[in-house]
ROTIBA-513490 format. One record per atom (N, C-alpha, C): atom name; x, y, z. Coordinates in steps of 0.001 Angstrom, whole numbers. Layout:
<rs>
R / CA / X / Y / Z
...
</rs>
This chain:
<rs>
R / N / 845 / -1196 / 0
R / CA / 0 / 0 / 0
R / C / 882 / 1248 / 0
R / N / 500 / 2223 / -797
R / CA / 1265 / 3468 / -877
R / C / 1101 / 4279 / 398
R / N / 2167 / 4963 / 760
R / CA / 2144 / 5840 / 1915
R / C / 2161 / 7282 / 1399
R / N / 1002 / 7751 / 932
R / CA / 891 / 9083 / 333
R / C / 936 / 10132 / 1444
R / N / 1910 / 11031 / 1333
R / CA / 2103 / 12074 / 2338
R / C / 1428 / 13388 / 1957
R / N / 1353 / 13665 / 648
R / CA / 833 / 14959 / 196
R / C / 281 / 14817 / -1212
R / N / -818 / 15510 / -1478
R / CA / -1393 / 15538 / -2830
R / C / -1545 / 16998 / -3240
R / N / -1077 / 17295 / -4445
R / CA / -1164 / 18632 / -5005
R / C / -1918 / 18541 / -6330
R / N / -2845 / 19457 / -6552
R / CA / -3514 / 19557 / -7855
R / C / -2785 / 20594 / -8684
R / N / -2549 / 20280 / -9940
R / CA / -1878 / 21212 / -10833
R / C / -2724 / 21354 / -12093
R / N / -3150 / 22572 / -12376
R / CA / -3957 / 22859 / -13557
R / C / -3059 / 23539 / -14578
R / N / -3093 / 23048 / -15822
R / CA / -2157 / 23506 / -16848
R / C / -2889 / 24092 / -18050
R / N / -2357 / 25205 / -18543
R / CA / -2845 / 25838 / -19767
R / C / -1668 / 26084 / -20692
R / N / -1919 / 25973 / -21981
R / CA / -919 / 26314 / -22996
R / C / -1545 / 27380 / -23877
R / N / -882 / 28533 / -23961
R / CA / -1386 / 29661 / -24746
R / C / -280 / 30194 / -25646
R / N / -698 / 30827 / -26737
R / CA / 269 / 31478 / -27613
R / C / 460 / 32914 / -27140
R / N / 1715 / 33279 / -26885
R / CA / 2058 / 34631 / -26443
R / C / 3188 / 35127 / -27346
R / N / 2930 / 36191 / -28076
R / CA / 3914 / 36762 / -28990
R / C / 4471 / 35715 / -29955
R / N / 3603 / 34860 / -30464
R / CA / 4007 / 33864 / -31438
R / C / 4677 / 32624 / -30859
R / N / 4798 / 32557 / -29534
R / CA / 5434 / 31403 / -28898
R / C / 4436 / 30748 / -27951
R / N / 4537 / 29424 / -27831
R / CA / 3658 / 28690 / -26922
R / C / 4185 / 28820 / -25496
R / N / 3301 / 29182 / -24596
R / CA / 3682 / 29363 / -23198
R / C / 2781 / 28487 / -22329
R / N / 3405 / 27717 / -21445
R / CA / 2672 / 26853 / -20525
R / C / 2605 / 27528 / -19160
R / N / 1416 / 27580 / -18596
R / CA / 1253 / 28133 / -17248
R / C / 605 / 27072 / -16364
R / N / 1000 / 27085 / -15095
R / CA / 472 / 26136 / -14125
R / C / -108 / 26901 / -12939
R / N / -1206 / 26402 / -12421
R / CA / -1767 / 26886 / -11164
R / C / -1781 / 25681 / -10234
R / N / -1190 / 25829 / -9054
R / CA / -1017 / 24708 / -8144
R / C / -1797 / 24929 / -6858
R / N / -2463 / 23877 / -6411
R / CA / -3215 / 23893 / -5148
R / C / -2689 / 22766 / -4266
R / N / -2091 / 23153 / -3145
R / CA / -1543 / 22174 / -2208
R / C / -2565 / 21853 / -1130
R / N / -2298 / 20790 / -420
R / CA / -3116 / 20455 / 743
R / C / -4361 / 19660 / 433
R / N / -4388 / 18988 / -725
R / CA / -5526 / 18127 / -1022
R / C / -5493 / 16922 / -77
R / N / -6630 / 16337 / 159
R / CA / -6726 / 15193 / 1061
R / C / -5977 / 13991 / 469
R / N / -4952 / 13476 / 1153
R / CA / -4199 / 12341 / 615
R / C / -5034 / 11071 / 456
R / N / -6158 / 10995 / 1132
R / CA / -7033 / 9826 / 1030
R / C / -8068 / 9949 / -93
R / N / -8110 / 11102 / -757
R / CA / -9107 / 11325 / -1810
R / C / -8837 / 10420 / -3008
R / N / -9895 / 9889 / -3584
R / CA / -9782 / 9061 / -4783
R / C / -9518 / 9956 / -5996
R / N / -8916 / 9369 / -7033
R / CA / -8574 / 10137 / -8233
R / C / -9798 / 10824 / -8839
R / N / -10948 / 10166 / -8851
R / CA / -12164 / 10757 / -9417
R / C / -12565 / 12022 / -8659
R / N / -12387 / 12006 / -7345
R / CA / -12721 / 13183 / -6527
R / C / -11725 / 14313 / -6776
R / N / -10450 / 13966 / -6953
R / CA / -9443 / 14988 / -7258
R / C / -9724 / 15626 / -8614
R / N / -10119 / 14817 / -9586
R / CA / -10475 / 15354 / -10899
R / C / -11685 / 16275 / -10785
R / N / -12669 / 15856 / -10027
R / CA / -13869 / 16675 / -9806
R / C / -13493 / 18022 / -9190
R / N / -12597 / 17994 / -8200
R / CA / -12150 / 19240 / -7557
R / C / -11401 / 20113 / -8560
R / N / -10535 / 19502 / -9367
R / CA / -9789 / 20256 / -10373
R / C / -10697 / 20913 / -11397
R / N / -11726 / 20196 / -11828
R / CA / -12690 / 20768 / -12776
R / C / -13471 / 21914 / -12145
R / N / -13835 / 21762 / -10876
R / CA / -14578 / 22827 / -10186
R / C / -13726 / 24087 / -10061
R / N / -12475 / 23916 / -9689
R / CA / -11567 / 25065 / -9586
R / C / -11353 / 25669 / -10966
R / N / -11129 / 24816 / -11971
R / CA / -10895 / 25296 / -13327
R / C / -12063 / 26068 / -13899
R / N / -13285 / 25715 / -13494
R / CA / -14460 / 26418 / -14012
R / C / -14524 / 27863 / -13528
R / N / -13782 / 28180 / -12479
R / CA / -13754 / 29549 / -11953
R / C / -12663 / 30401 / -12599
R / N / -11809 / 29769 / -13385
R / CA / -10691 / 30469 / -14010
R / C / -11126 / 31092 / -15339
R / N / -10437 / 32147 / -15728
R / CA / -10733 / 32818 / -16993
R / C / -10508 / 31879 / -18179
R / N / -9360 / 31175 / -18172
R / CA / -9055 / 30180 / -19200
R / C / -9199 / 28795 / -18579
R / N / -10115 / 27995 / -19092
R / CA / -10329 / 26652 / -18574
R / C / -9066 / 25823 / -18785
R / N / -8585 / 25140 / -17756
R / CA / -7361 / 24342 / -17887
R / C / -7513 / 23235 / -18924
R / N / -6432 / 23006 / -19677
R / CA / -6421 / 21938 / -20670
R / C / -6115 / 20596 / -20022
R / N / -5290 / 20620 / -18969
R / CA / -4863 / 19388 / -18316
R / C / -4900 / 19581 / -16808
R / N / -5332 / 18543 / -16087
R / CA / -5342 / 18562 / -14631
R / C / -4496 / 17393 / -14150
R / N / -3528 / 17696 / -13281
R / CA / -2659 / 16666 / -12720
R / C / -2908 / 16549 / -11217
R / N / -2842 / 15330 / -10711
R / CA / -2780 / 15090 / -9268
R / C / -1376 / 14576 / -9002
R / N / -586 / 15369 / -8300
R / CA / 794 / 14997 / -7993
R / C / 807 / 14440 / -6581
R / N / 1197 / 13178 / -6469
R / CA / 1171 / 12502 / -5171
R / C / 2599 / 12289 / -4684
R / N / 2867 / 12791 / -3492
R / CA / 4172 / 12611 / -2870
R / C / 4090 / 11377 / -1973
R / N / 4868 / 10373 / -2321
R / CA / 4805 / 9081 / -1631
R / C / 6124 / 8842 / -900
R / N / 6020 / 8448 / 369
R / CA / 7224 / 8111 / 1128
R / C / 7639 / 6684 / 784
R / N / 8883 / 6549 / 364
R / CA / 9431 / 5234 / 31
R / C / 10301 / 4767 / 1192
R / N / 10114 / 3538 / 1586
R / CA / 10919 / 2981 / 2673
R / C / 11638 / 1749 / 2170
R / N / 12870 / 1589 / 2611
R / CA / 13670 / 424 / 2219
R / C / 13252 / -805 / 2994
</rs>
């Protein structure tokens, strides 16, 4: 079983700025480490719906403690 210590949601947008593609990220820390992936996606979509530019990609970054 994974020992998840921290979950961060990362919302990503790619936009053209002055003829170049620019990637921007908005990060939300402190998500519940016990939350299921479907719930994290739901939270990411809810947050993204409040943004001016709807995120193209939503990541759940899980920090897992590895023990030998």
